BALOBA-1460 file (C-alpha; in Angstrom, 3 decimals):
// residues 229
<rec num="1" residu="m" x="0.000" y="0.000" z="0.000"/>
<rec num="2" residu="h" x="1.360" y="3.397" z="-1.012"/>
<rec num="3" residu="d" x="1.634" y="6.202" z="1.502"/>
<rec num="4" residu="p" x="-0.888" y="9.054" z="1.157"/>
<rec num="5" residu="l" x="0.158" y="12.274" z="-0.556"/>
<rec num="6" residu="w" x="0.556" y="14.203" z="2.697"/>
<rec num="7" residu="m" x="2.882" y="11.497" z="4.001"/>
<rec num="8" residu="r" x="5.058" y="11.726" z="0.912"/>
<rec num="9" residu="a" x="5.076" y="15.515" z="1.302"/>
<rec num="10" residu="f" x="6.225" y="15.147" z="4.922"/>
<rec num="11" residu="l" x="8.988" y="12.817" z="3.784"/>
<rec num="12" residu="a" x="10.137" y="15.317" z="1.141"/>
<rec num="13" residu="v" x="10.255" y="18.132" z="3.717"/>
<rec num="14" residu="h" x="12.044" y="15.823" z="6.162"/>
<rec num="15" residu="i" x="14.740" y="14.926" z="3.626"/>
<rec num="16" residu="s" x="15.173" y="18.550" z="2.515"/>
<rec num="17" residu="a" x="15.566" y="19.799" z="6.084"/>
<rec num="18" residu="g" x="17.967" y="16.984" z="6.909"/>
<rec num="19" residu="a" x="20.111" y="17.707" z="3.851"/>
<rec num="20" residu="s" x="20.185" y="21.395" z="4.814"/>
<rec num="21" residu="a" x="21.322" y="20.502" z="8.329"/>
<rec num="22" residu="f" x="24.256" y="18.508" z="6.933"/>
<rec num="23" residu="v" x="25.490" y="21.625" z="5.130"/>
<rec num="24" residu="l" x="24.653" y="24.171" z="7.821"/>
<rec num="25" residu="a" x="26.375" y="22.440" z="10.746"/>
<rec num="26" residu="p" x="29.878" y="22.546" z="9.182"/>
<rec num="27" residu="l" x="29.273" y="26.190" z="8.206"/>
<rec num="28" residu="a" x="28.436" y="27.085" z="11.794"/>
<rec num="29" residu="l" x="31.435" y="25.139" z="13.120"/>
<rec num="30" residu="a" x="33.826" y="26.718" z="10.611"/>
<rec num="31" residu="t" x="32.884" y="30.330" z="11.393"/>
<rec num="32" residu="a" x="34.171" y="32.366" z="14.334"/>
<rec num="33" residu="k" x="32.363" y="31.314" z="17.503"/>
<rec num="34" residu="g" x="30.010" y="34.037" z="18.683"/>
<rec num="35" residu="g" x="30.310" y="35.920" z="15.398"/>
<rec num="36" residu="k" x="27.392" y="37.068" z="13.275"/>
<rec num="37" residu="a" x="27.852" y="34.294" z="10.697"/>
<rec num="38" residu="h" x="28.120" y="31.622" z="13.384"/>
<rec num="39" residu="r" x="24.909" y="32.771" z="15.042"/>
<rec num="40" residu="l" x="23.084" y="32.957" z="11.713"/>
<rec num="41" residu="w" x="24.094" y="29.493" z="10.477"/>
<rec num="42" residu="g" x="23.564" y="28.027" z="13.935"/>
<rec num="43" residu="k" x="20.053" y="29.438" z="14.181"/>
<rec num="44" residu="i" x="19.079" y="28.169" z="10.725"/>
<rec num="45" residu="y" x="20.587" y="24.780" z="11.580"/>
<rec num="46" residu="f" x="18.521" y="24.631" z="14.770"/>
<rec num="47" residu="w" x="15.276" y="25.290" z="12.916"/>
<rec num="48" residu="a" x="16.223" y="22.794" z="10.216"/>
<rec num="49" residu="m" x="16.667" y="20.176" z="12.936"/>
<rec num="50" residu="a" x="13.316" y="21.211" z="14.410"/>
<rec num="51" residu="v" x="11.648" y="20.501" z="11.065"/>
<rec num="52" residu="v" x="13.485" y="17.163" z="10.848"/>
<rec num="53" residu="a" x="12.259" y="16.191" z="14.317"/>
<rec num="54" residu="v" x="8.634" y="17.254" z="13.801"/>
<rec num="55" residu="t" x="8.293" y="15.501" z="10.451"/>
<rec num="56" residu="a" x="10.045" y="12.390" z="11.786"/>
<rec num="57" residu="l" x="7.742" y="12.319" z="14.798"/>
<rec num="58" residu="v" x="4.602" y="12.668" z="12.684"/>
<rec num="59" residu="m" x="5.705" y="9.930" z="10.284"/>
<rec num="60" residu="a" x="6.736" y="7.631" z="13.130"/>
<rec num="61" residu="v" x="3.353" y="8.049" z="14.817"/>
<rec num="62" residu="y" x="1.516" y="7.471" z="11.533"/>
<rec num="63" residu="r" x="3.340" y="4.210" z="10.708"/>
<rec num="64" residu="p" x="3.266" y="3.666" z="13.788"/>
<rec num="65" residu="i" x="6.873" y="3.073" z="14.889"/>
<rec num="66" residu="l" x="7.215" y="3.916" z="18.563"/>
<rec num="67" residu="f" x="10.977" y="3.374" z="18.530"/>
<rec num="68" residu="l" x="11.556" y="6.081" z="15.898"/>
<rec num="69" residu="a" x="9.149" y="8.470" z="17.608"/>
<rec num="70" residu="l" x="11.066" y="8.237" z="20.883"/>
<rec num="71" residu="v" x="14.410" y="8.590" z="19.090"/>
<rec num="72" residu="a" x="13.134" y="11.751" z="17.382"/>
<rec num="73" residu="v" x="12.296" y="13.279" z="20.769"/>
<rec num="74" residu="f" x="15.712" y="12.839" z="22.365"/>
<rec num="75" residu="s" x="17.566" y="13.703" z="19.128"/>
<rec num="76" residu="f" x="15.863" y="17.070" z="18.853"/>
<rec num="77" residu="y" x="16.230" y="17.801" z="22.549"/>
<rec num="78" residu="s" x="19.988" y="17.709" z="22.105"/>
<rec num="79" residu="a" x="19.753" y="20.667" z="19.696"/>
<rec num="80" residu="f" x="17.013" y="22.330" z="21.752"/>
<rec num="81" residu="s" x="19.013" y="22.293" z="24.998"/>
<rec num="82" residu="g" x="22.176" y="23.402" z="23.171"/>
<rec num="83" residu="y" x="20.281" y="26.350" z="21.723"/>
<rec num="84" residu="r" x="18.354" y="27.350" z="24.839"/>
<rec num="85" residu="v" x="21.409" y="27.334" z="27.108"/>
<rec num="86" residu="l" x="22.707" y="30.412" z="25.268"/>
<rec num="87" residu="g" x="20.021" y="32.393" z="27.071"/>
<rec num="88" residu="q" x="20.798" y="30.852" z="30.463"/>
<rec num="89" residu="k" x="24.293" y="32.229" z="31.067"/>
<rec num="90" residu="a" x="23.109" y="34.110" z="34.160"/>
<rec num="91" residu="a" x="22.577" y="30.780" z="35.930"/>
<rec num="92" residu="y" x="26.244" y="31.007" z="36.912"/>
<rec num="93" residu="k" x="25.312" y="34.044" z="39.031"/>
<rec num="94" residu="g" x="22.601" y="32.072" z="40.785"/>
<rec num="95" residu="e" x="19.685" y="33.407" z="38.740"/>
<rec num="96" residu="k" x="16.807" y="31.131" z="37.774"/>
<rec num="97" residu="t" x="16.894" y="31.163" z="33.986"/>
<rec num="98" residu="a" x="14.946" y="28.014" z="33.076"/>
<rec num="99" residu="t" x="11.413" y="28.665" z="31.827"/>
<rec num="100" residu="t" x="8.341" y="26.442" z="31.907"/>
<rec num="101" residu="l" x="9.171" y="25.418" z="28.341"/>
<rec num="102" residu="d" x="12.661" y="24.313" z="29.398"/>
<rec num="103" residu="w" x="11.302" y="22.276" z="32.292"/>
<rec num="104" residu="f" x="8.619" y="20.638" z="30.151"/>
<rec num="105" residu="a" x="11.047" y="19.764" z="27.357"/>
<rec num="106" residu="a" x="13.598" y="18.279" z="29.775"/>
<rec num="107" residu="g" x="10.978" y="16.305" z="31.692"/>
<rec num="108" residu="f" x="9.270" y="15.021" z="28.572"/>
<rec num="109" residu="t" x="12.595" y="13.979" z="27.060"/>
<rec num="110" residu="f" x="13.681" y="12.202" z="30.227"/>
<rec num="111" residu="i" x="10.435" y="10.204" z="30.359"/>
<rec num="112" residu="s" x="10.582" y="9.421" z="26.627"/>
<rec num="113" residu="s" x="14.213" y="8.325" z="26.874"/>
<rec num="114" residu="a" x="13.468" y="6.132" z="29.886"/>
<rec num="115" residu="s" x="10.654" y="4.551" z="27.874"/>
<rec num="116" residu="l" x="13.075" y="3.973" z="25.005"/>
<rec num="117" residu="a" x="15.531" y="2.173" z="27.289"/>
<rec num="118" residu="i" x="12.709" y="0.067" z="28.723"/>
<rec num="119" residu="l" x="11.667" y="-0.883" z="25.178"/>
<rec num="120" residu="g" x="15.196" y="-2.093" z="24.571"/>
<rec num="121" residu="i" x="15.108" y="-4.243" z="27.689"/>
<rec num="122" residu="a" x="11.687" y="-5.606" z="26.701"/>
<rec num="123" residu="q" x="12.847" y="-6.738" z="23.240"/>
<rec num="124" residu="p" x="12.388" y="-8.621" z="20.955"/>
<rec num="125" residu="v" x="8.635" y="-8.091" z="21.217"/>
<rec num="126" residu="l" x="8.670" y="-4.313" z="20.644"/>
<rec num="127" residu="v" x="11.944" y="-3.283" z="19.024"/>
<rec num="128" residu="q" x="13.159" y="-6.556" z="17.509"/>
<rec num="129" residu="r" x="16.840" y="-6.195" z="16.505"/>
<rec num="130" residu="l" x="17.155" y="-2.646" z="17.831"/>
<rec num="131" residu="a" x="17.386" y="-3.483" z="21.514"/>
<rec num="132" residu="i" x="20.973" y="-2.272" z="21.929"/>
<rec num="133" residu="p" x="20.393" y="1.057" z="20.112"/>
<rec num="134" residu="a" x="17.229" y="1.578" z="22.166"/>
<rec num="135" residu="i" x="19.108" y="1.080" z="25.433"/>
<rec num="136" residu="v" x="22.076" y="3.218" z="24.322"/>
<rec num="137" residu="f" x="19.933" y="6.074" z="23.027"/>
<rec num="138" residu="g" x="17.607" y="5.854" z="26.004"/>
<rec num="139" residu="c" x="20.507" y="6.210" z="28.432"/>
<rec num="140" residu="i" x="22.011" y="9.090" z="26.439"/>
<rec num="141" residu="g" x="18.660" y="10.865" z="26.322"/>
<rec num="142" residu="m" x="18.180" y="10.488" z="30.074"/>
<rec num="143" residu="w" x="21.690" y="11.800" z="30.676"/>
<rec num="144" residu="i" x="21.146" y="14.860" z="28.445"/>
<rec num="145" residu="a" x="17.756" y="15.689" z="29.954"/>
<rec num="146" residu="g" x="18.935" y="14.876" z="33.473"/>
<rec num="147" residu="s" x="21.948" y="17.180" z="33.035"/>
<rec num="148" residu="s" x="19.615" y="20.003" z="32.070"/>
<rec num="149" residu="i" x="17.375" y="19.393" z="35.064"/>
<rec num="150" residu="w" x="20.422" y="19.364" z="37.351"/>
<rec num="151" residu="r" x="21.538" y="22.667" z="35.851"/>
<rec num="152" residu="f" x="18.072" y="24.138" z="36.430"/>
<rec num="153" residu="t" x="18.219" y="23.262" z="40.126"/>
<rec num="154" residu="h" x="21.920" y="23.750" z="40.918"/>
<rec num="155" residu="r" x="24.075" y="26.759" z="40.273"/>
<rec num="156" residu="p" x="26.748" y="25.901" z="37.651"/>
<rec num="157" residu="q" x="30.249" y="25.813" z="39.082"/>
<rec num="158" residu="e" x="31.937" y="26.921" z="35.851"/>
<rec num="159" residu="k" x="31.399" y="30.318" z="34.282"/>
<rec num="160" residu="m" x="31.602" y="28.861" z="30.768"/>
<rec num="161" residu="f" x="29.170" y="26.021" z="31.506"/>
<rec num="162" residu="w" x="26.893" y="27.315" z="28.759"/>
<rec num="163" residu="w" x="29.677" y="26.964" z="26.169"/>
<rec num="164" residu="y" x="30.214" y="23.299" z="26.990"/>
<rec num="165" residu="a" x="26.463" y="22.589" z="27.016"/>
<rec num="166" residu="h" x="25.986" y="24.427" z="23.714"/>
<rec num="167" residu="l" x="28.885" y="22.587" z="22.111"/>
<rec num="168" residu="g" x="27.753" y="19.163" z="23.301"/>
<rec num="169" residu="g" x="24.105" y="19.754" z="22.413"/>
<rec num="170" residu="m" x="24.679" y="20.974" z="18.881"/>
<rec num="171" residu="i" x="27.286" y="18.367" z="18.002"/>
<rec num="172" residu="g" x="25.101" y="15.716" z="19.612"/>
<rec num="173" residu="s" x="22.215" y="16.666" z="17.345"/>
<rec num="174" residu="y" x="24.557" y="16.465" z="14.354"/>
<rec num="175" residu="i" x="25.512" y="12.947" z="15.439"/>
<rec num="176" residu="a" x="21.798" y="12.113" z="15.395"/>
<rec num="177" residu="a" x="21.560" y="13.456" z="11.835"/>
<rec num="178" residu="w" x="24.501" y="11.297" z="10.778"/>
<rec num="179" residu="t" x="22.888" y="8.305" z="12.445"/>
<rec num="180" residu="a" x="19.727" y="8.760" z="10.406"/>
<rec num="181" residu="f" x="21.783" y="9.155" z="7.227"/>
<rec num="182" residu="c" x="23.775" y="5.973" z="7.890"/>
<rec num="183" residu="v" x="20.671" y="3.963" z="8.735"/>
<rec num="184" residu="v" x="18.841" y="5.066" z="5.579"/>
<rec num="185" residu="t" x="21.746" y="4.791" z="3.124"/>
<rec num="186" residu="i" x="23.968" y="2.033" z="4.519"/>
<rec num="187" residu="g" x="21.530" y="0.086" z="6.677"/>
<rec num="188" residu="p" x="19.639" y="-1.592" z="3.795"/>
<rec num="189" residu="l" x="22.924" y="-2.852" z="2.343"/>
<rec num="190" residu="l" x="23.779" y="-4.532" z="5.648"/>
<rec num="191" residu="h" x="20.269" y="-5.882" z="6.258"/>
<rec num="192" residu="g" x="19.566" y="-3.446" z="9.085"/>
<rec num="193" residu="a" x="22.579" y="-4.339" z="11.248"/>
<rec num="194" residu="w" x="22.056" y="-2.824" z="14.704"/>
<rec num="195" residu="w" x="25.597" y="-1.469" z="14.965"/>
<rec num="196" residu="i" x="24.909" y="1.016" z="12.151"/>
<rec num="197" residu="w" x="22.700" y="2.870" z="14.640"/>
<rec num="198" residu="v" x="25.384" y="3.322" z="17.270"/>
<rec num="199" residu="t" x="28.538" y="3.788" z="15.155"/>
<rec num="200" residu="p" x="28.119" y="7.590" z="14.718"/>
<rec num="201" residu="t" x="27.585" y="7.878" z="18.486"/>
<rec num="202" residu="a" x="30.676" y="5.765" z="19.213"/>
<rec num="203" residu="i" x="32.711" y="8.156" z="17.052"/>
<rec num="204" residu="g" x="30.996" y="11.408" z="17.968"/>
<rec num="205" residu="v" x="30.799" y="11.162" z="21.757"/>
<rec num="206" residu="p" x="34.596" y="10.851" z="22.231"/>
<rec num="207" residu="a" x="34.945" y="13.824" z="19.872"/>
<rec num="208" residu="i" x="32.610" y="15.875" z="22.088"/>
<rec num="209" residu="i" x="34.550" y="14.845" z="25.194"/>
<rec num="210" residu="a" x="37.893" y="15.731" z="23.602"/>
<rec num="211" residu="t" x="36.643" y="19.077" z="22.283"/>
<rec num="212" residu="t" x="35.087" y="20.003" z="25.620"/>
<rec num="213" residu="a" x="38.325" y="19.124" z="27.416"/>
<rec num="214" residu="y" x="40.251" y="21.329" z="24.983"/>
<rec num="215" residu="y" x="38.064" y="24.345" z="25.672"/>
<rec num="216" residu="k" x="38.110" y="23.738" z="29.404"/>
<rec num="217" residu="r" x="41.897" y="23.930" z="29.302"/>
<rec num="218" residu="k" x="41.652" y="27.024" z="27.129"/>
<rec num="219" residu="f" x="39.215" y="28.810" z="29.427"/>
<rec num="220" residu="t" x="40.902" y="27.839" z="32.703"/>
<rec num="221" residu="p" x="42.981" y="30.787" z="33.980"/>
<rec num="222" residu="k" x="46.650" y="29.970" z="34.143"/>
<rec num="223" residu="a" x="48.253" y="30.280" z="37.555"/>
<rec num="224" residu="k" x="50.584" y="33.265" z="37.807"/>
<rec num="225" residu="p" x="54.158" y="32.392" z="38.840"/>
<rec num="226" residu="l" x="55.152" y="33.415" z="42.326"/>
<rec num="227" residu="p" x="57.432" y="36.462" z="42.461"/>
<rec num="228" residu="a" x="61.106" y="35.654" z="42.972"/>
<rec num="229" residu="h" x="62.556" y="36.612" z="46.360"/>
């Protein structure tokens, strides 16, 4: 049975937004951080990922494929939290910067990610061969959402906390985009091998850790040498 016209239209928009995100993310990363071009490309990338997530969620619910719907939630939240944290810099001063929208998004993502992990544990009835990706993504989603909730309730100890959260969130969402690309293009050739789902994460997460460590060293004030007697 062929999909209805509106479904094919959603798929076309989904693919177009995803292709745009692939181009926009490197543009944002290549431009000077905090500069006008970086902010522009980053903002367009964020909204492209929003379109990807909404269309993916609608199509996953229509099919219905609960696994993909839950993955879409946590994937977009990575970009959402990375974008929203730019307006929460004052949290370092002890100010309450999280809005109702931030709380709802974090809570909803945490619950969805926990459900995703539970689906993985309950396989093969619900997620078949995707048990390991479901558990991995579920745990990552809970960690991302849980980190946001912790930040909402505890004053950040590092002044540049927002930089690290922004970096991790945006790159994390790009990893999700690469995951979808690999699954769609390479997955059919390998008969849906489960490891295709987690390979971009296995490569990308260490990259986020290494990049964050680099900037932490860069932003940490160097100790001044003691004056000679």
